[in-house]
N, CA, C and O atoms as a GROMACS GRO file, in nm:
protein
  556
    1MET      N    1   1.344   1.119   1.423
    1MET     CA    2   1.422   1.134   1.301
    1MET      C    3   1.326   1.140   1.189
    1MET      O    4   1.236   1.056   1.177
    2THR      N    5   1.346   1.246   1.101
    2THR     CA    6   1.262   1.267   0.984
    2THR      C    7   1.292   1.204   0.864
    2THR      O    8   1.221   1.225   0.765
    3ASN      N    9   1.385   1.132   0.860
    3ASN     CA   10   1.439   1.070   0.731
    3ASN      C   11   1.476   0.924   0.758
    3ASN      O   12   1.584   0.881   0.721
    4ARG      N   13   1.390   0.851   0.819
    4ARG     CA   14   1.417   0.712   0.845
    4ARG      C   15   1.413   0.638   0.719
    4ARG      O   16   1.331   0.670   0.633
    5PRO      N   17   1.505   0.532   0.700
    5PRO     CA   18   1.502   0.452   0.594
    5PRO      C   19   1.379   0.356   0.609
    5PRO      O   20   1.338   0.324   0.721
    6LEU      N   21   1.323   0.310   0.494
    6LEU     CA   22   1.194   0.224   0.512
    6LEU      C   23   1.230   0.090   0.574
    6LEU      O   24   1.144   0.036   0.643
    7GLN      N   25   1.335   0.037   0.560
    7GLN     CA   26   1.367  -0.088   0.623
    7GLN      C   27   1.350  -0.092   0.755
    7GLN      O   28   1.321  -0.199   0.809
    8LEU      N   29   1.367   0.029   0.828
    8LEU     CA   30   1.352   0.036   0.980
    8LEU      C   31   1.201   0.022   1.003
    8LEU      O   32   1.161  -0.044   1.098
    9ILE      N   33   1.120   0.080   0.922
    9ILE     CA   34   0.974   0.074   0.952
    9ILE      C   35   0.919  -0.074   0.927
    9ILE      O   36   0.833  -0.121   1.002
   10VAL      N   37   0.967  -0.143   0.827
   10VAL     CA   38   0.915  -0.283   0.793
   10VAL      C   39   0.996  -0.392   0.845
   10VAL      O   40   0.968  -0.506   0.810
   11SER      N   41   1.094  -0.370   0.926
   11SER     CA   42   1.190  -0.482   0.964
   11SER      C   43   1.126  -0.590   1.020
   11SER      O   44   1.170  -0.702   0.992
   12HIS      N   45   1.030  -0.579   1.092
   12HIS     CA   46   0.948  -0.694   1.161
   12HIS      C   47   0.817  -0.713   1.110
   12HIS      O   48   0.733  -0.772   1.178
   13GLN      N   49   0.787  -0.661   0.980
   13GLN     CA   50   0.661  -0.689   0.926
   13GLN      C   51   0.621  -0.814   0.863
   13GLN      O   52   0.709  -0.874   0.801
   14ASP      N   53   0.501  -0.867   0.868
   14ASP     CA   54   0.458  -0.974   0.799
   14ASP      C   55   0.332  -0.929   0.710
   14ASP      O   56   0.216  -0.939   0.751
   15PRO      N   57   0.367  -0.880   0.588
   15PRO     CA   58   0.251  -0.821   0.516
   15PRO      C   59   0.149  -0.925   0.466
   15PRO      O   60   0.182  -1.039   0.433
   16LEU      N   61   0.029  -0.880   0.462
   16LEU     CA   62  -0.065  -0.980   0.420
   16LEU      C   63  -0.067  -0.980   0.265
   16LEU      O   64  -0.088  -0.880   0.197
   17ILE      N   65  -0.040  -1.116   0.214
   17ILE     CA   66  -0.008  -1.140   0.069
   17ILE      C   67  -0.093  -1.259   0.034
   17ILE      O   68  -0.090  -1.365   0.096
   18LEU      N   69  -0.176  -1.230  -0.080
   18LEU     CA   70  -0.268  -1.335  -0.127
   18LEU      C   71  -0.256  -1.346  -0.266
   18LEU      O   72  -0.216  -1.249  -0.330
   19ALA      N   73  -0.290  -1.463  -0.327
   19ALA     CA   74  -0.285  -1.487  -0.470
   19ALA      C   75  -0.398  -1.419  -0.549
   19ALA      O   76  -0.504  -1.399  -0.489
   20PRO      N   77  -0.386  -1.384  -0.669
   20PRO     CA   78  -0.499  -1.327  -0.733
   20PRO      C   79  -0.627  -1.398  -0.758
   20PRO      O   80  -0.729  -1.340  -0.793
   21GLY      N   81  -0.618  -1.525  -0.740
   21GLY     CA   82  -0.722  -1.613  -0.745
   21GLY      C   83  -0.809  -1.623  -0.617
   21GLY      O   84  -0.916  -1.683  -0.612
   22ARG      N   85  -0.750  -1.556  -0.511
   22ARG     CA   86  -0.836  -1.567  -0.388
   22ARG      C   87  -0.965  -1.461  -0.413
   22ARG      O   88  -0.962  -1.370  -0.495
   23SER      N   89  -1.075  -1.491  -0.327
   23SER     CA   90  -1.180  -1.404  -0.344
   23SER      C   91  -1.167  -1.277  -0.269
   23SER      O   92  -1.084  -1.263  -0.179
   24VAL      N   93  -1.254  -1.180  -0.310
   24VAL     CA   94  -1.266  -1.058  -0.250
   24VAL      C   95  -1.309  -1.083  -0.099
   24VAL      O   96  -1.251  -1.028  -0.005
   25GLN      N   97  -1.411  -1.165  -0.082
   25GLN     CA   98  -1.441  -1.208   0.057
   25GLN      C   99  -1.330  -1.255   0.143
   25GLN      O  100  -1.307  -1.210   0.255
   26GLN      N  101  -1.263  -1.346   0.085
   26GLN     CA  102  -1.144  -1.389   0.153
   26GLN      C  103  -1.051  -1.271   0.203
   26GLN      O  104  -1.009  -1.259   0.318
   27ALA      N  105  -1.027  -1.191   0.102
   27ALA     CA  106  -0.929  -1.086   0.124
   27ALA      C  107  -0.976  -0.991   0.239
   27ALA      O  108  -0.901  -0.949   0.328
   28CYS      N  109  -1.113  -0.961   0.225
   28CYS     CA  110  -1.168  -0.875   0.334
   28CYS      C  111  -1.162  -0.946   0.467
   28CYS      O  112  -1.137  -0.885   0.571
   29GLN      N  113  -1.184  -1.070   0.463
   29GLN     CA  114  -1.190  -1.141   0.601
   29GLN      C  115  -1.036  -1.147   0.660
   29GLN      O  116  -1.017  -1.136   0.781
   30HIS      N  117  -0.943  -1.162   0.578
   30HIS     CA  118  -0.796  -1.153   0.624
   30HIS      C  119  -0.776  -1.003   0.672
   30HIS      O  120  -0.728  -0.976   0.782
   31MET      N  121  -0.814  -0.919   0.589
   31MET     CA  122  -0.786  -0.778   0.630
   31MET      C  123  -0.862  -0.751   0.774
   31MET      O  124  -0.801  -0.693   0.864
   32TRP      N  125  -0.977  -0.788   0.788
   32TRP     CA  126  -1.049  -0.768   0.908
   32TRP      C  127  -0.976  -0.837   1.028
   32TRP      O  128  -0.964  -0.775   1.134
   33ASP      N  129  -0.927  -0.968   1.013
   33ASP     CA  130  -0.858  -1.044   1.111
   33ASP      C  131  -0.736  -0.982   1.157
   33ASP      O  132  -0.705  -0.975   1.276
   34ARG      N  133  -0.656  -0.932   1.048
   34ARG     CA  134  -0.526  -0.880   1.070
   34ARG      C  135  -0.516  -0.736   1.107
   34ARG      O  136  -0.410  -0.680   1.138
   35ARG      N  137  -0.641  -0.675   1.101
   35ARG     CA  138  -0.649  -0.532   1.108
   35ARG      C  139  -0.560  -0.446   1.027
   35ARG      O  140  -0.486  -0.359   1.074
   36VAL      N  141  -0.572  -0.476   0.905
   36VAL     CA  142  -0.481  -0.409   0.803
   36VAL      C  143  -0.570  -0.349   0.695
   36VAL      O  144  -0.687  -0.387   0.682
   37GLY      N  145  -0.519  -0.261   0.622
   37GLY     CA  146  -0.601  -0.190   0.524
   37GLY      C  147  -0.567  -0.230   0.371
   37GLY      O  148  -0.619  -0.174   0.275
   38ALA      N  149  -0.476  -0.330   0.363
   38ALA     CA  150  -0.443  -0.362   0.219
   38ALA      C  151  -0.395  -0.506   0.218
   38ALA      O  152  -0.346  -0.561   0.317
   39VAL      N  153  -0.412  -0.561   0.103
   39VAL     CA  154  -0.348  -0.701   0.062
   39VAL      C  155  -0.258  -0.658  -0.048
   39VAL      O  156  -0.287  -0.568  -0.127
   40LEU      N  157  -0.142  -0.730  -0.049
   40LEU     CA  158  -0.048  -0.741  -0.148
   40LEU      C  159  -0.096  -0.858  -0.236
   40LEU      O  160  -0.120  -0.965  -0.180
   41VAL      N  161  -0.109  -0.848  -0.352
   41VAL     CA  162  -0.141  -0.955  -0.443
   41VAL      C  163  -0.032  -0.996  -0.536
   41VAL      O  164   0.008  -0.926  -0.630
   42VAL      N  165   0.016  -1.119  -0.502
   42VAL     CA  166   0.138  -1.172  -0.548
   42VAL      C  167   0.114  -1.302  -0.621
   42VAL      O  168   0.047  -1.393  -0.573
   43GLU      N  169   0.176  -1.308  -0.746
   43GLU     CA  170   0.175  -1.435  -0.833
   43GLU      C  171   0.320  -1.468  -0.872
   43GLU      O  172   0.394  -1.382  -0.920
   44ASP      N  173   0.360  -1.594  -0.849
   44ASP     CA  174   0.494  -1.622  -0.892
   44ASP      C  175   0.603  -1.539  -0.813
   44ASP      O  176   0.711  -1.512  -0.865
   45GLU      N  177   0.573  -1.504  -0.700
   45GLU     CA  178   0.678  -1.419  -0.608
   45GLU      C  179   0.680  -1.277  -0.657
   45GLU      O  180   0.761  -1.197  -0.612
   46ARG      N  181   0.586  -1.242  -0.753
   46ARG     CA  182   0.598  -1.097  -0.826
   46ARG      C  183   0.471  -1.017  -0.782
   46ARG      O  184   0.361  -1.070  -0.798
   47LEU      N  185   0.481  -0.901  -0.733
   47LEU     CA  186   0.374  -0.814  -0.698
   47LEU      C  187   0.286  -0.789  -0.844
   47LEU      O  188   0.336  -0.735  -0.943
   48VAL      N  189   0.177  -0.828  -0.836
   48VAL     CA  190   0.083  -0.802  -0.952
   48VAL      C  191  -0.029  -0.703  -0.916
   48VAL      O  192  -0.094  -0.652  -1.007
   49GLY      N  193  -0.055  -0.672  -0.785
   49GLY     CA  194  -0.167  -0.575  -0.758
   49GLY      C  195  -0.174  -0.554  -0.612
   49GLY      O  196  -0.098  -0.613  -0.535
   50ILE      N  197  -0.268  -0.466  -0.571
   50ILE     CA  198  -0.278  -0.427  -0.442
   50ILE      C  199  -0.437  -0.411  -0.425
   50ILE      O  200  -0.504  -0.355  -0.511
   51PHE      N  201  -0.492  -0.464  -0.307
   51PHE     CA  202  -0.634  -0.460  -0.281
   51PHE      C  203  -0.653  -0.394  -0.150
   51PHE      O  204  -0.601  -0.435  -0.046
   52THR      N  205  -0.734  -0.284  -0.159
   52THR     CA  206  -0.765  -0.202  -0.035
   52THR      C  207  -0.907  -0.195  -0.024
   52THR      O  208  -0.985  -0.240  -0.108
   53GLY      N  209  -0.939  -0.132   0.093
   53GLY     CA  210  -1.085  -0.109   0.127
   53GLY      C  211  -1.148  -0.029   0.017
   53GLY      O  212  -1.267  -0.044  -0.012
   54ARG      N  213  -1.077   0.048  -0.038
   54ARG     CA  214  -1.139   0.145  -0.163
   54ARG      C  215  -1.172   0.046  -0.277
   54ARG      O  216  -1.275   0.072  -0.339
   55ASP      N  217  -1.103  -0.062  -0.316
   55ASP     CA  218  -1.123  -0.155  -0.406
   55ASP      C  219  -1.229  -0.233  -0.365
   55ASP      O  220  -1.306  -0.268  -0.454
   56ALA      N  221  -1.253  -0.271  -0.248
   56ALA     CA  222  -1.369  -0.347  -0.209
   56ALA      C  223  -1.494  -0.276  -0.217
   56ALA      O  224  -1.594  -0.332  -0.261
   57VAL      N  225  -1.496  -0.160  -0.178
   57VAL     CA  226  -1.606  -0.073  -0.202
   57VAL      C  227  -1.651  -0.052  -0.342
   57VAL      O  228  -1.770  -0.046  -0.376
   58ARG      N  229  -1.546  -0.039  -0.424
   58ARG     CA  230  -1.561  -0.025  -0.570
   58ARG      C  231  -1.640  -0.160  -0.619
   58ARG      O  232  -1.744  -0.153  -0.684
   59ALA      N  233  -1.587  -0.269  -0.583
   59ALA     CA  234  -1.628  -0.399  -0.634
   59ALA      C  235  -1.790  -0.403  -0.589
   59ALA      O  236  -1.876  -0.446  -0.666
   60LEU      N  237  -1.816  -0.359  -0.472
   60LEU     CA  238  -1.952  -0.392  -0.417
   60LEU      C  239  -2.040  -0.285  -0.520
   60LEU      O  240  -2.133  -0.324  -0.589
   61ALA      N  241  -1.997  -0.157  -0.516
   61ALA     CA  242  -2.078  -0.062  -0.604
   61ALA      C  243  -2.098  -0.097  -0.737
   61ALA      O  244  -2.194  -0.051  -0.800
   62GLU      N  245  -2.007  -0.185  -0.796
   62GLU     CA  246  -2.022  -0.235  -0.940
   62GLU      C  247  -2.119  -0.362  -0.927
   62GLU      O  248  -2.145  -0.420  -1.032
   63GLY      N  249  -2.171  -0.405  -0.819
   63GLY     CA  250  -2.250  -0.507  -0.814
   63GLY      C  251  -2.190  -0.660  -0.807
   63GLY      O  252  -2.258  -0.761  -0.820
   64ARG      N  253  -2.055  -0.657  -0.784
   64ARG     CA  254  -1.985  -0.792  -0.779
   64ARG      C  255  -2.019  -0.854  -0.649
   64ARG      O  256  -2.041  -0.790  -0.546
   65ALA      N  257  -2.021  -0.996  -0.661
   65ALA     CA  258  -2.048  -1.079  -0.536
   65ALA      C  259  -1.913  -1.099  -0.486
   65ALA      O  260  -1.830  -1.153  -0.558
   66PRO      N  261  -1.882  -1.058  -0.358
   66PRO     CA  262  -1.745  -1.088  -0.295
   66PRO      C  263  -1.703  -1.221  -0.294
   66PRO      O  264  -1.584  -1.248  -0.313
   67ARG      N  265  -1.791  -1.312  -0.273
   67ARG     CA  266  -1.752  -1.445  -0.277
   67ARG      C  267  -1.719  -1.500  -0.394
   67ARG      O  268  -1.638  -1.593  -0.395
   68ASP      N  269  -1.766  -1.459  -0.497
   68ASP     CA  270  -1.737  -1.510  -0.644
   68ASP      C  271  -1.657  -1.429  -0.723
   68ASP      O  272  -1.642  -1.462  -0.841
   69THR      N  273  -1.596  -1.314  -0.676
   69THR     CA  274  -1.507  -1.219  -0.742
   69THR      C  275  -1.355  -1.247  -0.702
   69THR      O  276  -1.318  -1.241  -0.585
   70PRO      N  277  -1.280  -1.272  -0.794
   70PRO     CA  278  -1.139  -1.307  -0.753
   70PRO      C  279  -1.060  -1.172  -0.743
   70PRO      O  280  -1.095  -1.080  -0.817
   71LEU      N  281  -0.968  -1.157  -0.664
   71LEU     CA  282  -0.898  -1.041  -0.643
   71LEU      C  283  -0.847  -0.982  -0.772
   71LEU      O  284  -0.845  -0.860  -0.790
   72ALA      N  285  -0.806  -1.066  -0.860
   72ALA     CA  286  -0.755  -1.028  -1.001
   72ALA      C  287  -0.852  -0.928  -1.065
   72ALA      O  288  -0.813  -0.836  -1.137
   73ASP      N  289  -0.979  -0.950  -1.034
   73ASP     CA  290  -1.085  -0.870  -1.108
   73ASP      C  291  -1.119  -0.735  -1.018
   73ASP      O  292  -1.188  -0.645  -1.066
   74ALA      N  293  -1.070  -0.727  -0.897
   74ALA     CA  294  -1.108  -0.618  -0.815
   74ALA      C  295  -0.975  -0.528  -0.765
   74ALA      O  296  -0.983  -0.414  -0.719
   75MET      N  297  -0.874  -0.591  -0.782
   75MET     CA  298  -0.745  -0.516  -0.730
   75MET      C  299  -0.702  -0.410  -0.810
   75MET      O  300  -0.751  -0.406  -0.923
   76THR      N  301  -0.619  -0.321  -0.778
   76THR     CA  302  -0.553  -0.226  -0.845
   76THR      C  303  -0.424  -0.296  -0.902
   76THR      O  304  -0.339  -0.341  -0.826
   77ARG      N  305  -0.416  -0.303  -1.031
   77ARG     CA  306  -0.315  -0.364  -1.098
   77ARG      C  307  -0.187  -0.287  -1.098
   77ARG      O  308  -0.185  -0.164  -1.094
   78ASP      N  309  -0.075  -0.366  -1.104
   78ASP     CA  310   0.069  -0.298  -1.117
   78ASP      C  311   0.084  -0.168  -1.031
   78ASP      O  312   0.105  -0.057  -1.082
   79PRO      N  313   0.073  -0.192  -0.900
   79PRO     CA  314   0.077  -0.069  -0.818
   79PRO      C  315   0.210  -0.002  -0.810
   79PRO      O  316   0.310  -0.071  -0.832
   80ASP      N  317   0.221   0.110  -0.782
   80ASP     CA  318   0.356   0.188  -0.753
   80ASP      C  319   0.410   0.115  -0.647
   80ASP      O  320   0.335   0.056  -0.570
   81SER      N  321   0.543   0.112  -0.632
   81SER     CA  322   0.624   0.061  -0.520
   81SER      C  323   0.742   0.130  -0.504
   81SER      O  324   0.778   0.212  -0.589
   82ILE      N  325   0.813   0.103  -0.391
   82ILE     CA  326   0.938   0.166  -0.361
   82ILE      C  327   1.027   0.081  -0.295
   82ILE      O  328   0.986  -0.015  -0.232
   83ALA      N  329   1.167   0.114  -0.306
   83ALA     CA  330   1.263   0.021  -0.259
   83ALA      C  331   1.279   0.043  -0.104
   83ALA      O  332   1.249   0.149  -0.050
   84PRO      N  333   1.326  -0.060  -0.043
   84PRO     CA  334   1.353  -0.049   0.110
   84PRO      C  335   1.452   0.041   0.150
   84PRO      O  336   1.454   0.081   0.266
   85ASP      N  337   1.542   0.078   0.061
   85ASP     CA  338   1.655   0.185   0.089
   85ASP      C  339   1.606   0.329   0.089
   85ASP      O  340   1.670   0.426   0.130
   86ALA      N  341   1.481   0.331   0.037
   86ALA     CA  342   1.428   0.482   0.026
   86ALA      C  343   1.397   0.525   0.156
   86ALA      O  344   1.402   0.446   0.251
   87THR      N  345   1.365   0.652   0.171
   87THR     CA  346   1.347   0.718   0.306
   87THR      C  347   1.178   0.731   0.324
   87THR      O  348   1.097   0.718   0.232
   88ALA      N  349   1.149   0.755   0.449
   88ALA     CA  350   1.010   0.777   0.483
   88ALA      C  351   0.960   0.904   0.416
   88ALA      O  352   0.842   0.908   0.382
   89ILE      N  353   1.035   1.000   0.396
   89ILE     CA  354   0.987   1.115   0.327
   89ILE      C  355   0.963   1.085   0.173
   89ILE      O  356   0.870   1.138   0.112
   90ASP      N  357   1.051   0.999   0.115
   90ASP     CA  358   1.039   0.959  -0.018
   90ASP      C  359   0.896   0.887  -0.039
   90ASP      O  360   0.820   0.916  -0.132
   91ALA      N  361   0.870   0.793   0.056
   91ALA     CA  362   0.740   0.717   0.062
   91ALA      C  363   0.619   0.802   0.077
   91ALA      O  364   0.518   0.780   0.009
   92LEU      N  365   0.627   0.905   0.170
   92LEU     CA  366   0.527   0.989   0.182
   92LEU      C  367   0.500   1.083   0.064
   92LEU      O  368   0.385   1.111   0.030
   93ARG      N  369   0.609   1.131   0.003
   93ARG     CA  370   0.595   1.200  -0.114
   93ARG      C  371   0.529   1.126  -0.236
   93ARG      O  372   0.452   1.185  -0.312
   94ARG      N  373   0.563   0.993  -0.250
   94ARG     CA  374   0.510   0.921  -0.346
   94ARG      C  375   0.355   0.896  -0.322
   94ARG      O  376   0.273   0.901  -0.414
   95MET      N  377   0.326   0.869  -0.200
   95MET     CA  378   0.185   0.846  -0.156
   95MET      C  379   0.096   0.977  -0.189
   95MET      O  380  -0.014   0.978  -0.245
   96SER      N  381   0.166   1.085  -0.143
   96SER     CA  382   0.083   1.215  -0.163
   96SER      C  383   0.063   1.241  -0.305
   96SER      O  384  -0.050   1.264  -0.347
   97ASP      N  385   0.169   1.240  -0.385
   97ASP     CA  386   0.162   1.248  -0.536
   97ASP      C  387   0.072   1.160  -0.611
   97ASP      O  388   0.013   1.197  -0.712
   98GLY      N  389   0.062   1.047  -0.562
   98GLY     CA  390  -0.026   0.942  -0.623
   98GLY      C  391  -0.166   0.941  -0.578
   98GLY      O  392  -0.253   0.891  -0.649
   99GLY      N  393  -0.194   0.993  -0.462
   99GLY     CA  394  -0.317   1.009  -0.404
   99GLY      C  395  -0.366   0.865  -0.341
   99GLY      O  396  -0.484   0.830  -0.347
  100TYR      N  397  -0.272   0.792  -0.284
  100TYR     CA  398  -0.301   0.668  -0.216
  100TYR      C  399  -0.235   0.657  -0.085
  100TYR      O  400  -0.135   0.724  -0.060
  101ARG      N  401  -0.297   0.562   0.013
  101ARG     CA  402  -0.241   0.560   0.135
  101ARG      C  403  -0.151   0.439   0.164
  101ARG      O  404  -0.096   0.428   0.274
  102HIS      N  405  -0.134   0.347   0.065
  102HIS     CA  406  -0.049   0.225   0.093
  102HIS      C  407   0.042   0.216  -0.013
  102HIS      O  408   0.006   0.243  -0.127
  103LEU      N  409   0.170   0.179   0.016
  103LEU     CA  410   0.277   0.164  -0.080
  103LEU      C  411   0.348   0.050  -0.053
  103LEU      O  412   0.396   0.036   0.060
  104PRO      N  413   0.364  -0.044  -0.147
  104PRO     CA  414   0.429  -0.166  -0.126
  104PRO      C  415   0.584  -0.147  -0.134
  104PRO      O  416   0.634  -0.060  -0.205
  105ILE      N  417   0.646  -0.219  -0.068
  105ILE     CA  418   0.813  -0.203  -0.055
  105ILE      C  419   0.856  -0.331  -0.132
  105ILE      O  420   0.815  -0.441  -0.093
  106VAL      N  421   0.934  -0.320  -0.235
  106VAL     CA  422   0.981  -0.430  -0.314
  106VAL      C  423   1.126  -0.409  -0.333
  106VAL      O  424   1.177  -0.299  -0.355
  107ALA      N  425   1.198  -0.534  -0.322
  107ALA     CA  426   1.352  -0.534  -0.336
  107ALA      C  427   1.383  -0.653  -0.429
  107ALA      O  428   1.337  -0.766  -0.408
  108ASP      N  429   1.452  -0.626  -0.518
  108ASP     CA  430   1.492  -0.732  -0.618
  108ASP      C  431   1.371  -0.811  -0.684
  108ASP      O  432   1.380  -0.928  -0.721
  109GLY      N  433   1.258  -0.735  -0.693
  109GLY     CA  434   1.147  -0.804  -0.753
  109GLY      C  435   1.059  -0.878  -0.652
  109GLY      O  436   0.962  -0.941  -0.696
  110ARG      N  437   1.082  -0.878  -0.525
  110ARG     CA  438   1.013  -0.951  -0.428
  110ARG      C  439   0.953  -0.839  -0.322
  110ARG      O  440   1.008  -0.735  -0.285
  111VAL      N  441   0.843  -0.884  -0.289
  111VAL     CA  442   0.775  -0.796  -0.179
  111VAL      C  443   0.839  -0.805  -0.045
  111VAL      O  444   0.839  -0.916   0.008
  112VAL      N  445   0.893  -0.705   0.019
  112VAL     CA  446   0.945  -0.707   0.166
  112VAL      C  447   0.860  -0.648   0.248
  112VAL      O  448   0.886  -0.671   0.366
  113GLY      N  449   0.754  -0.568   0.227
  113GLY     CA  450   0.669  -0.500   0.321
  113GLY      C  451   0.573  -0.408   0.250
  113GLY      O  452   0.558  -0.409   0.127
  114ILE      N  453   0.507  -0.326   0.336
  114ILE     CA  454   0.424  -0.233   0.286
  114ILE      C  455   0.411  -0.126   0.394
  114ILE      O  456   0.406  -0.158   0.513
  115VAL      N  457   0.407   0.003   0.350
  115VAL     CA  458   0.377   0.117   0.451
  115VAL      C  459   0.248   0.186   0.415
  115VAL      O  460   0.199   0.180   0.302
  116SER      N  461   0.196   0.249   0.513
  116SER     CA  462   0.070   0.331   0.504
  116SER      C  463   0.104   0.462   0.566
  116SER      O  464   0.208   0.470   0.631
  117ARG      N  465   0.026   0.565   0.550
  117ARG     CA  466   0.044   0.699   0.597
  117ARG      C  467   0.045   0.687   0.758
  117ARG      O  468   0.106   0.768   0.828
  118GLY      N  469  -0.020   0.592   0.804
  118GLY     CA  470  -0.026   0.562   0.951
  118GLY      C  471   0.096   0.523   1.017
  118GLY      O  472   0.111   0.536   1.139
  119ASP      N  473   0.192   0.472   0.930
  119ASP     CA  474   0.316   0.420   0.972
  119ASP      C  475   0.427   0.531   1.010
  119ASP      O  476   0.537   0.502   1.057
  120PHE      N  477   0.384   0.655   0.984
  120PHE     CA  478   0.491   0.764   0.976
  120PHE      C  479   0.464   0.857   1.108
  120PHE      O  480   0.352   0.874   1.155
  121GLN      N  481   0.570   0.907   1.156
  121GLN     CA  482   0.561   0.991   1.270
  121GLN      C  483   0.524   1.129   1.237
  121GLN      O  484   0.529   1.168   1.120
  122GLY      N  485   0.488   1.203   1.332
  122GLY     CA  486   0.440   1.344   1.315
  122GLY      C  487   0.560   1.432   1.246
  122GLY      O  488   0.534   1.514   1.158
  123LEU      N  489   0.670   1.414   1.286
  123LEU     CA  490   0.776   1.498   1.232
  123LEU      C  491   0.789   1.472   1.069
  123LEU      O  492   0.801   1.568   0.993
  124GLU      N  493   0.786   1.358   1.029
  124GLU     CA  494   0.779   1.311   0.888
  124GLU      C  495   0.661   1.374   0.819
  124GLU      O  496   0.676   1.433   0.712
  125LEU      N  497   0.541   1.364   0.879
  125LEU     CA  498   0.430   1.424   0.813
  125LEU      C  499   0.446   1.581   0.809
  125LEU      O  500   0.416   1.645   0.709
  126ASP      N  501   0.491   1.633   0.914
  126ASP     CA  502   0.514   1.788   0.915
  126ASP      C  503   0.607   1.825   0.808
  126ASP      O  504   0.582   1.923   0.738
  127LYS      N  505   0.718   1.751   0.790
  127LYS     CA  506   0.813   1.786   0.686
  127LYS      C  507   0.747   1.783   0.537
  127LYS      O  508   0.776   1.865   0.451
  128LEU      N  509   0.660   1.684   0.520
  128LEU     CA  510   0.603   1.662   0.392
  128LEU      C  511   0.501   1.786   0.372
  128LEU      O  512   0.491   1.842   0.262
  129GLU      N  513   0.430   1.823   0.479
  129GLU     CA  514   0.340   1.927   0.445
  129GLU      C  515   0.402   2.063   0.444
  129GLU      O  516   0.344   2.156   0.388
  130SER      N  517   0.522   2.080   0.504
  130SER     CA  518   0.598   2.208   0.491
  130SER      C  519   0.654   2.204   0.349
  130SER      O  520   0.645   2.308   0.283
  131GLU      N  521   0.713   2.092   0.293
  131GLU     CA  522   0.761   2.085   0.155
  131GLU      C  523   0.645   2.123   0.054
  131GLU      O  524   0.670   2.197  -0.041
  132THR      N  525   0.528   2.077   0.074
  132THR     CA  526   0.416   2.081  -0.004
  132THR      C  527   0.360   2.230  -0.009
  132THR      O  528   0.321   2.282  -0.113
  133GLY      N  529   0.362   2.286   0.100
  133GLY     CA  530   0.334   2.424   0.117
  133GLY      C  531   0.418   2.522   0.040
  133GLY      O  532   0.371   2.613  -0.028
  134LEU      N  533   0.560   2.494   0.057
  134LEU     CA  534   0.661   2.570  -0.002
  134LEU      C  535   0.629   2.566  -0.151
  134LEU      O  536   0.614   2.672  -0.211
  135TRP      N  537   0.619   2.451  -0.214
  135TRP     CA  538   0.592   2.432  -0.366
  135TRP      C  539   0.460   2.500  -0.397
  135TRP      O  540   0.452   2.560  -0.504
  136GLU      N  541   0.370   2.499  -0.326
  136GLU     CA  542   0.239   2.562  -0.355
  136GLU      C  543   0.260   2.709  -0.354
  136GLU      O  544   0.194   2.773  -0.435
  137ARG      N  545   0.344   2.776  -0.274
  137ARG     CA  546   0.369   2.915  -0.263
  137ARG      C  547   0.458   2.956  -0.390
  137ARG      O  548   0.444   3.067  -0.442
  138ILE      N  549   0.552   2.861  -0.437
  138ILE     CA  550   0.638   2.891  -0.540
  138ILE      C  551   0.565   2.890  -0.678
  138ILE      O  552   0.596   2.973  -0.764
  139ALA      N  553   0.476   2.802  -0.698
  139ALA     CA  554   0.398   2.774  -0.814
  139ALA      C  555   0.291   2.886  -0.845
  139ALA      O  556   0.217   2.875  -0.943
   0.00000   0.00000   0.00000
């Protein structure tokens, strides 16, 4: 199926969620232990940021000490998100347009999951590439 609702993709998910005061080192350790590429940063049940491997590399390149740097200082603030009733293609379009690989799923202001490009099947990716190619030919 090329137009799966996101709630089917995340129905059994337990996303990695940490508070903004946790350290970059703690976040990286949790990411490694859970084999995930992103941490959703939540404060008072509200998504305030996302921390990915790219953010970790940036923090190191800036000379920040992972043990002493809180996620609040290294995360991407106020990330784009999508509703769980959106489709897989909607999520792929949003990630492609924004140039990122992880997209939080938020319902009624609360985090319910996260998707990454790797969560999608070949047909969904093929459809996005086909659409992108069509728009490039038109433009």
